[in-house]
C-alpha positions as CSV (number, residue, x, y, z in Angstrom):
1,M,0.0,0.0,0.0
2,H,1.2,3.5,-0.8
3,I,0.6,6.0,2.0
4,V,1.0,9.7,1.6
5,I,1.5,11.7,4.8
6,T,0.9,15.5,4.7
7,P,1.9,17.3,7.8
8,F,1.3,21.1,8.2
9,G,3.0,23.3,10.8
10,S,6.3,23.5,12.6
11,R,9.0,20.9,13.1
12,G,7.1,19.6,16.1
13,D,4.1,18.9,13.9
14,V,6.3,16.9,11.4
15,Q,8.4,14.8,13.8
16,P,5.6,12.5,15.2
17,L,4.5,11.8,11.6
18,L,8.0,10.8,10.7
19,A,7.8,8.3,13.6
20,L,4.4,7.0,12.2
21,G,5.9,6.8,8.7
22,A,8.8,4.7,10.0
23,G,6.2,2.4,11.7
24,L,4.2,2.0,8.4
25,R,7.4,1.4,6.4
26,A,8.4,-1.3,8.9
27,R,5.1,-3.1,8.0
28,G,6.1,-3.1,4.3
29,H,4.2,-0.1,3.1
30,A,5.6,2.6,0.8
31,V,5.5,6.1,2.4
32,T,5.7,9.5,0.7
33,F,5.7,12.8,2.6
34,G,4.0,15.9,1.2
35,A,5.3,18.9,3.2
36,A,6.9,22.3,3.0
37,P,10.2,22.6,1.1
38,N,12.2,23.4,4.2
39,Y,11.6,19.8,5.5
40,R,12.9,18.1,2.3
41,G,16.4,17.4,3.7
42,W,15.1,16.0,7.0
43,I,12.5,13.8,5.4
44,E,14.7,12.5,2.6
45,E,17.5,11.8,5.1
46,S,14.9,9.7,7.0
47,G,14.5,7.6,3.9
48,F,11.1,8.8,2.6
49,R,10.1,10.1,-0.7
50,F,9.2,13.8,-0.7
51,R,6.7,15.9,-2.5
52,E,6.5,19.7,-2.0
53,I,3.3,21.2,-0.6
54,G,3.0,24.8,0.5
55,G,5.6,27.1,1.9
56,D,7.9,27.3,5.0
57,F,5.6,27.8,8.0
58,E,8.2,28.6,10.7
59,P,9.5,32.0,9.4
60,W,5.8,33.1,9.3
61,L,5.3,31.9,12.9
62,K,8.3,33.7,14.1
63,R,6.9,37.0,12.9
64,Q,3.5,36.6,14.6
65,D,2.1,38.5,17.6
66,T,1.0,35.9,20.1
67,G,-0.6,38.5,22.4
68,T,-4.2,37.3,21.8
69,P,-5.8,34.3,20.2
70,F,-7.6,36.6,17.7
71,S,-4.4,38.3,16.4
72,L,-2.8,34.9,15.9
73,L,-5.8,33.4,14.2
74,A,-6.1,36.5,11.9
75,G,-2.5,36.1,10.9
76,L,-3.0,32.4,10.3
77,A,-6.0,33.1,8.2
78,R,-4.1,35.5,6.0
79,Y,-1.2,33.0,5.6
80,V,-3.4,30.0,4.8
81,R,-5.9,31.7,2.5
82,K,-3.0,33.0,0.3
83,E,-1.8,29.4,0.1
84,V,-5.1,27.7,-0.6
85,P,-4.9,27.4,-4.5
86,L,-1.3,26.3,-4.5
87,C,-1.8,23.9,-1.6
88,F,-4.8,22.3,-3.3
89,R,-3.0,21.8,-6.6
90,Q,0.2,20.4,-4.9
91,T,-1.7,18.2,-2.6
92,C,-3.9,16.7,-5.4
93,D,-0.7,15.9,-7.3
94,A,0.9,14.3,-4.2
95,V,-2.0,12.0,-3.4
96,R,-2.8,11.0,-7.0
97,D,-1.4,7.5,-6.7
98,A,-2.0,7.0,-3.0
99,D,-4.0,4.2,-1.3
100,L,-4.3,6.2,2.0
101,V,-3.7,9.8,3.0
102,V,-2.7,10.6,6.6
103,T,-2.7,14.3,7.6
104,T,-2.9,16.8,10.4
105,T,-5.5,19.6,10.3
106,H,-4.6,20.4,6.7
107,I,-6.4,22.8,4.4
108,A,-6.6,20.5,1.3
109,A,-5.7,16.9,2.3
110,H,-9.3,15.6,2.8
111,S,-10.5,17.2,-0.4
112,A,-7.6,15.9,-2.4
113,A,-8.1,12.4,-1.0
114,E,-11.8,12.6,-1.8
115,A,-11.1,13.7,-5.4
116,A,-8.7,10.8,-5.7
117,G,-11.2,8.3,-4.2
118,V,-9.0,7.2,-1.3
119,P,-9.5,7.3,2.5
120,C,-8.0,10.1,4.6
121,R,-7.3,10.0,8.3
122,T,-6.4,13.0,10.5
123,V,-3.9,12.8,13.3
124,L,-4.4,15.2,16.2
125,Y,-1.7,15.7,18.8
126,T,-4.0,16.6,21.7
127,A,-7.4,15.6,22.9
128,Q,-8.2,19.3,23.2
129,L,-8.9,19.5,19.5
130,L,-12.1,17.6,20.0
131,P,-15.0,19.8,20.9
132,S,-16.2,19.3,24.5
133,R,-17.9,21.1,27.3
134,F,-15.1,20.0,29.5
135,H,-12.5,22.3,27.9
136,P,-12.3,25.4,25.7
137,P,-10.9,25.4,22.1
138,L,-7.1,25.7,21.8
139,A,-5.6,29.2,22.1
140,V,-8.0,30.2,25.0
141,P,-5.7,31.0,28.0
142,G,-8.4,30.3,30.6
143,Q,-8.8,26.6,31.1
144,D,-11.2,26.5,34.1
145,L,-14.3,27.8,32.4
146,P,-17.9,26.8,33.0
147,A,-19.3,24.2,30.6
148,W,-21.8,26.6,29.0
149,L,-19.0,29.0,28.1
150,N,-16.8,26.2,26.7
151,R,-19.7,25.1,24.4
152,A,-20.3,28.7,23.3
153,L,-16.6,29.1,22.5
154,W,-16.6,26.0,20.4
155,W,-19.7,27.2,18.5
156,S,-18.1,30.6,18.0
157,L,-14.8,29.1,16.8
158,A,-16.6,26.9,14.2
159,R,-18.4,29.9,12.8
160,L,-15.2,32.0,12.7
161,F,-13.3,29.2,10.9
162,D,-16.2,29.0,8.4
163,L,-16.0,32.7,7.8
164,L,-12.3,32.6,7.2
165,F,-11.7,29.3,5.4
166,K,-14.9,27.7,4.1
167,G,-15.3,30.0,1.1
168,P,-11.8,29.5,-0.3
169,V,-11.9,25.7,0.4
170,N,-15.3,25.3,-1.3
171,R,-14.2,27.2,-4.3
172,E,-11.3,24.8,-4.8
173,R,-13.6,21.8,-4.1
174,A,-15.9,23.1,-6.8
175,N,-13.0,23.1,-9.3
176,L,-12.5,19.4,-8.4
177,G,-16.1,18.6,-8.9
178,L,-16.7,18.1,-5.2
179,A,-19.7,19.2,-3.1
180,P,-19.2,22.0,-0.7
181,V,-18.5,21.3,3.0
182,P,-21.1,22.5,5.5
183,E,-18.5,23.2,8.2
184,F,-14.8,23.6,7.8
185,L,-13.5,22.4,11.2
186,S,-15.5,19.2,11.1
187,H,-14.2,18.6,7.6
188,A,-10.6,19.2,8.6
189,R,-10.8,16.8,11.5
190,G,-12.5,14.1,9.6
191,A,-15.0,11.5,10.9
192,S,-12.5,9.3,12.8
193,P,-9.4,11.2,13.8
194,I,-6.5,9.5,15.5
195,V,-5.6,11.3,18.8
196,A,-1.9,10.7,19.1
197,S,-1.5,11.6,22.7
198,D,-1.4,9.7,26.0
199,R,-4.6,8.7,27.6
200,E,-3.0,8.9,31.1
201,F,-1.9,12.5,30.4
202,A,-5.2,13.8,28.9
203,P,-7.9,11.4,27.9
204,I,-10.6,12.2,25.3
205,A,-13.4,14.0,27.1
206,P,-16.4,11.8,28.1
207,D,-18.9,13.8,26.0
208,V,-17.0,13.4,22.7
209,P,-19.1,11.2,20.3
210,P,-17.6,7.8,19.3
211,G,-15.2,7.8,16.4
212,P,-11.8,9.2,17.5
213,A,-9.2,6.6,18.5
214,Q,-6.6,7.6,21.2
215,T,-3.4,5.7,20.5
216,G,-0.7,7.5,22.6
217,A,2.1,9.9,21.7
218,M,4.2,9.0,18.7
219,T,7.9,9.4,19.4
220,L,10.7,9.1,17.0
221,P,13.4,6.7,18.2
222,V,16.7,8.5,18.8
223,S,20.1,6.8,18.8
224,G,23.6,8.1,19.3
225,T,24.9,10.5,21.9
226,L,24.5,14.2,22.8
227,E,27.0,16.7,21.3
228,P,30.3,16.8,23.2
229,P,29.8,20.3,24.8
230,I,26.4,19.1,26.2
231,E,27.8,15.9,27.4
232,A,30.7,17.6,29.1
233,F,28.4,20.1,30.8
234,L,26.1,17.4,32.1
235,R,29.1,15.5,33.6
236,A,30.5,18.6,35.2
237,G,28.0,18.9,38.0
238,D,24.5,18.2,39.3
239,P,21.7,17.7,36.8
240,P,20.8,21.0,35.3
241,V,17.4,22.5,34.5
242,Y,16.5,22.6,30.9
243,I,14.8,25.8,29.6
244,G,13.6,26.1,26.0
245,F,10.5,27.4,24.3
246,G,10.8,25.6,21.0
247,S,10.0,27.5,17.8
248,M,7.8,30.1,19.6
249,P,8.0,33.6,18.2
250,D,9.7,36.2,20.3
251,R,9.9,39.9,19.4
252,T,12.5,40.7,22.1
253,P,14.8,37.6,22.2
254,E,17.7,39.3,24.0
255,K,15.4,40.6,26.7
256,T,13.9,37.1,27.1
257,M,17.4,35.6,27.3
258,R,18.4,38.1,30.1
259,M,15.2,37.3,32.0
260,V,15.9,33.5,31.8
261,L,19.5,34.0,32.9
262,D,18.3,36.1,35.9
263,A,15.8,33.4,36.8
264,V,18.4,30.7,36.7
265,R,20.8,32.7,38.9
266,A,17.9,33.3,41.4
267,S,17.1,29.6,41.5
268,G,20.6,28.6,42.3
269,R,20.8,25.9,39.7
270,R,22.8,25.1,36.6
271,A,20.9,25.2,33.4
272,I,20.9,24.3,29.7
273,V,19.1,27.0,27.8
274,C,17.9,26.0,24.3
275,A,17.8,29.4,22.7
276,G,16.2,28.2,19.4
277,W,15.5,31.2,17.2
278,A,16.2,33.7,20.0
279,G,19.9,32.9,20.1
280,P,22.4,33.9,22.8
281,D,24.0,36.5,20.5
282,G,25.0,39.6,22.4
283,T,24.3,38.1,25.8
284,D,27.1,37.1,28.2
285,I,26.5,33.5,29.3
286,P,27.9,32.6,32.8
287,P,29.7,29.3,33.2
288,E,26.8,27.7,35.1
289,I,24.6,28.0,32.0
290,L,25.1,26.3,28.7
291,A,23.3,27.9,25.7
292,I,22.5,25.5,22.9
293,R,20.6,25.6,19.6
294,E,19.0,22.2,19.8
295,A,19.3,18.7,21.3
296,P,17.1,15.5,21.1
297,H,14.7,15.6,24.0
298,A,14.7,11.8,24.3
299,L,18.4,11.9,25.0
300,L,18.6,15.1,27.1
301,F,15.5,15.1,29.3
302,P,16.2,11.9,31.3
303,R,19.4,13.6,32.4
304,V,18.0,17.0,33.6
305,A,16.5,17.9,37.0
306,A,13.4,19.6,35.5
307,A,12.2,20.9,32.1
308,V,10.9,24.4,31.5
309,H,9.2,24.6,28.2
310,H,6.3,26.1,26.1
311,G,3.9,23.2,26.5
312,G,3.9,21.9,22.9
313,A,2.4,18.4,22.6
314,G,5.7,16.7,21.7
315,T,7.8,18.5,24.3
316,T,5.3,17.8,27.0
317,A,5.1,14.1,26.1
318,A,8.9,13.8,26.0
319,A,9.3,15.4,29.5
320,A,6.5,13.2,30.9
321,R,8.2,10.1,29.5
322,A,11.5,11.2,31.0
323,G,9.9,11.4,34.4
324,V,11.1,14.9,35.2
325,P,9.1,17.8,36.7
326,Q,7.8,20.3,34.2
327,V,7.3,24.1,34.3
328,V,5.1,25.1,31.4
329,V,5.2,28.6,29.9
330,P,2.3,28.5,27.4
331,H,2.5,30.9,24.5
332,L,-0.4,29.8,22.2
333,G,-2.6,27.0,20.9
334,D,-2.9,23.8,23.0
335,Q,-0.1,24.8,25.3
336,F,-2.5,26.3,27.8
337,F,-4.3,23.0,28.0
338,H,-1.1,21.1,28.5
339,G,0.0,23.5,31.2
340,R,-3.2,22.9,33.1
341,R,-2.8,19.1,32.7
342,V,0.7,19.3,34.1
343,R,-0.7,21.1,37.1
344,D,-3.7,18.9,37.6
345,L,-1.6,15.7,37.4
346,G,0.9,17.1,40.0
347,I,3.9,16.7,37.7
348,G,4.7,20.4,37.9
349,P,3.6,23.7,39.4
350,A,0.9,25.9,37.9
351,P,1.8,27.2,34.4
352,I,3.1,30.7,33.8
353,P,1.6,32.2,30.7
354,R,4.2,33.9,28.5
355,S,2.5,37.3,29.0
356,R,3.1,37.0,32.8
357,L,6.6,35.5,32.7
358,N,9.3,37.3,34.6
359,A,12.5,36.2,36.4
360,S,11.0,36.1,39.8
361,R,8.0,33.9,38.8
362,L,10.2,31.6,36.7
363,A,12.7,31.1,39.6
364,S,10.0,30.4,42.0
365,A,8.4,27.8,39.8
366,I,11.8,26.1,39.2
367,R,12.4,26.0,43.0
368,E,8.9,24.5,43.5
369,A,9.4,21.9,40.9
370,L,12.8,20.8,42.3
371,T,11.9,20.9,46.0
372,T,8.4,19.4,46.2
373,P,8.6,15.6,46.8
374,R,5.0,15.1,45.6
375,I,5.9,16.6,42.2
376,Q,9.0,14.4,41.9
377,E,7.1,11.3,42.8
378,R,4.2,11.9,40.5
379,A,6.5,12.7,37.6
380,R,8.4,9.4,38.1
381,S,5.2,7.4,38.5
382,L,3.5,8.8,35.4
383,A,6.6,8.1,33.3
384,E,6.6,4.4,34.3
385,N,3.1,4.1,32.9
386,L,3.7,6.1,29.7
387,R,6.8,4.2,28.7
388,K,4.6,1.1,28.4
389,V,2.6,2.8,25.6
390,D,3.6,2.2,22.0
391,G,1.8,5.1,20.3
392,V,3.3,4.4,16.9
393,G,2.4,0.8,16.9
394,A,-1.2,1.5,18.1
395,A,-1.6,4.2,15.4
396,V,-0.4,1.9,12.7
397,E,-2.9,-0.8,13.7
398,V,-5.7,1.7,13.7
399,L,-4.8,3.0,10.2
400,L,-4.4,-0.5,8.7
401,A,-7.6,-1.8,10.3
402,G,-9.5,1.2,8.9
403,T,-8.2,0.6,5.3
404,R,-8.4,-3.2,4.9
405,G,-10.3,-3.9,1.8
406,E,-10.0,-0.2,0.6
407,E,-6.6,-0.4,-1.1
408,R,-6.6,0.2,-4.9
409,T,-6.4,-2.9,-7.0
């Protein structure tokens, strides 16, 4: 069977699907990735065929204002709507000879698969993407809202997405001879999405209708060793605190770096700071802090004392599997939901939204994570259970079970 996988988003959106692709390939299936051109090298080095779809998402994300959900959504709408015609054309080309399409919340994948006459399954990285009265939509900072308000927010979000995306999508569907979709969000999720997140961390809400299958987080196996400077730093003293906010946008990176350095000093701990796009340029880094560009979480997290991060699905899952306390600093999207789950599960202190982050609050949260026995114990206990879950294997079984008898002849 030929399976085409079409991720959309940042590196963290692509990596779990690479793990899924490897699992499908191990079962004897041919796998092609249709993704932004900046991922070509990474995907081809992983041994997959590559087809270009859309443009590089990360530079756009870096420029965005994450101050409010509405400003971010408006920016996303402008970006995606401009991409719709090209995305449809490239996606249709990519899936033309597919037997199955696997995607994230993609603007064109379900339509392209429908036009080609093949099934399409969506992979979601968090249970929060399924509408429920028990949680608000992603990007809403408040996570302890009454049920009626959560329902109202989901209804409003669906209407807003229809306003922004349904028209452009239905115009392209008409060009393909397809009927219009009545609601964009339901169309993008598909009827039976795979929720590739851990049930013990955040189960699907009890009021979600049957259909979604929760399989567990999909992690890419990592071999080898850490880079020599990181290895030397780890061996030189007590386990440090990891601090990194992934590919989150930052309009004042040097100010953020100074704030992080001040928090580390106030906490009295050593730290590895993953600067990402911010970079340590122009900032004096003291010897008790190592500034890096990147490192595999699966290799690094088991060797740190705690992980301070943005709350992305992949980073949160990696820290949970490593059994280390977490301090979540949510910036946008599902990160607020993950921060609340970390707090509720007792594997870290209350999250600090990026808009409220300062050196004092960050230092206090780090000290709480490192000195509270209950947090340490809960993190270790949860990790023992999560490590038993084979998210990739479970997702492969769900996909293959859903397509038996539907392959092209």
